[in-house]
C-alpha positions in Angstrom: -6.7 -12.8 9.5 -7.4 -9.2 8.4 -8.0 -6.5 11.0 -7.7 -2.8 11.5 -4.3 -1.5 12.6 -3.7 -1.3 16.4 -1.1 1.5 16.6 0.6 0.4 19.8 0.9 -3.2 18.7 1.4 -2.8 14.9 3.3 0.4 14.1 6.8 -0.9 14.8 6.3 -3.8 12.5 4.6 -1.6 9.8 7.5 0.9 10.0 10.0 -2.0 9.6 8.1 -3.2 6.4 8.1 0.4 5.0 11.8 0.8 5.8 12.8 -2.5 4.3 10.4 -2.8 1.3 9.2 0.7 0.2 11.8 3.3 1.1 14.6 1.7 -0.9 12.7 2.4 -4.1 11.9 6.0 -3.0 15.6 6.5 -2.3 16.5 5.5 -5.8 14.7 8.7 -6.9 15.7 10.9 -3.9 18.9 9.4 -2.4 19.0 11.7 0.6 15.3 11.1 1.5 14.9 11.3 5.2 11.7 9.7 6.4 11.6 8.4 10.0 9.2 6.4 12.1 7.4 9.6 13.2 6.7 10.5 9.5 5.3 7.1 8.7 3.1 7.1 11.9 1.7 10.5 11.0 0.9 9.2 7.5 -0.8 6.1 8.9 -2.9 8.2 11.2 -4.4 9.9 8.1 -5.3 6.5 6.5 -7.5 3.6 7.2 -4.9 0.9 7.7 -5.5 -2.8 7.8 -3.0 -5.5 8.7 -3.0 -9.2 7.8 -1.8 -11.4 10.6 -1.7 -14.7 8.6 -3.3 -16.6 11.5 -1.0 -15.2 14.0 -1.2 -12.1 16.2 1.5 -9.9 14.6 1.2 -8.3 11.1 2.9 -9.8 8.2 1.5 -7.3 5.7 -0.5 -4.0 5.7 -2.4 -1.7 3.5 -3.0 2.0 4.1 -6.0 3.6 2.3 -7.5 7.1 2.0 -10.3 8.6 0.0 -9.0 11.6 -2.1 -11.0 14.7 -3.0 -12.0 13.2 -6.4 -13.8 10.4 -4.5 -11.3 7.8 -5.5 -9.8 5.4 -3.0 -6.0 5.7 -2.9 -3.7 2.9 -1.8 -1.1 5.0 0.1 1.1 2.1 1.0 1.1 -1.7 0.8 3.8 -4.1 1.9 4.0 -7.8 2.7 6.9 -9.4 4.6 9.0 -11.3 2.0 8.7 -14.5 4.0 4.9 -14.4 3.5 4.8 -13.2 -0.1 3.2 -15.6 -2.6 0.6 -16.8 -0.1 -2.3 -14.5 -1.1 -1.8 -11.9 1.6 -1.3 -9.0 -0.9 -4.4 -10.2 -2.8 -6.4 -10.3 0.5 -5.2 -6.7 1.3 -6.2 -5.5 -2.2 -9.6 -7.0 -1.9 -10.0 -5.0 1.3 -9.1 -1.9 -0.6 -11.7 -2.6 -3.2 -14.3 -3.5 -0.5 -13.5 -0.2 1.3 -13.9 1.7 -2.0 -17.3 0.3 -2.5 -18.4 1.1 1.1 -17.2 4.7 0.6 -18.9 5.1 -2.7 -15.7 5.2 -4.7 -15.7 4.0 -8.3 -11.9 3.8 -8.7 -8.9 2.6 -6.8 -5.6 4.3 -7.6 -2.1 3.8 -6.5 1.5 4.9 -7.3 4.3 2.4 -7.8 8.0 3.1 -8.3 9.2 2.3 -11.9 11.9 0.1 -10.4 9.4 -2.0 -8.5 8.5 -4.4 -11.3 7.4 -7.1 -9.0 4.7 -4.8 -7.6 3.7 -3.6 -11.1 3.2 -7.2 -12.2 1.1 -7.9 -9.1 -1.2 -4.9 -9.7 -1.6 -5.8 -13.4 -2.7 -9.3 -12.4 -5.3 -7.7 -10.1 -6.8 -5.7 -13.0 -5.0 -2.4 -12.6 -3.9 -0.4 -15.6 -1.1 2.2 -15.9 -2.7 5.6 -16.5 0.2 8.0 -16.0 3.9 8.1 -15.5 5.6 10.9 -13.5 9.2 11.1 -14.7 10.1 13.4 -11.8 9.0 10.9 -9.2 9.8 7.9 -11.4 6.5 6.4 -10.5 3.5 5.0 -12.4 0.0 5.8 -11.4 -2.2 2.7 -11.8 -6.0 2.5 -11.5 -8.8 0.1 -11.5 -12.4 1.1 -12.2 -14.9 -0.8 -10.0 -18.2 -2.3 -11.2 
């Protein structure tokens, strides 16, 4: 089941997913990167965040979204618990991103993915996203999908 983030209930789990699944890639580029729970919570507050509970109560995946000044929807973060990957949860979350984009009048969805995160790159390509830029300093690809 997809629902909006409930901070008190969800933030600990979301932070755990970020720490386990996203920050290791960021630390390959910036080994001494120090991002704590407070930093992630602050980032989540500036986003529309949805969680997928996979028919339970607790999140097994999440997506954080924001509309940028160019009227594009940005996927700020997306992560799914490895035990639940391959079950359509990431696809469900990306559909929510594209639905939100349409509701907000955005014609594009953009995201950044670490160059070492080939699993995520493959996932996004399968969802119709194209690589439009590479930032060598960040070691990240910018990917984009234009919406109908």
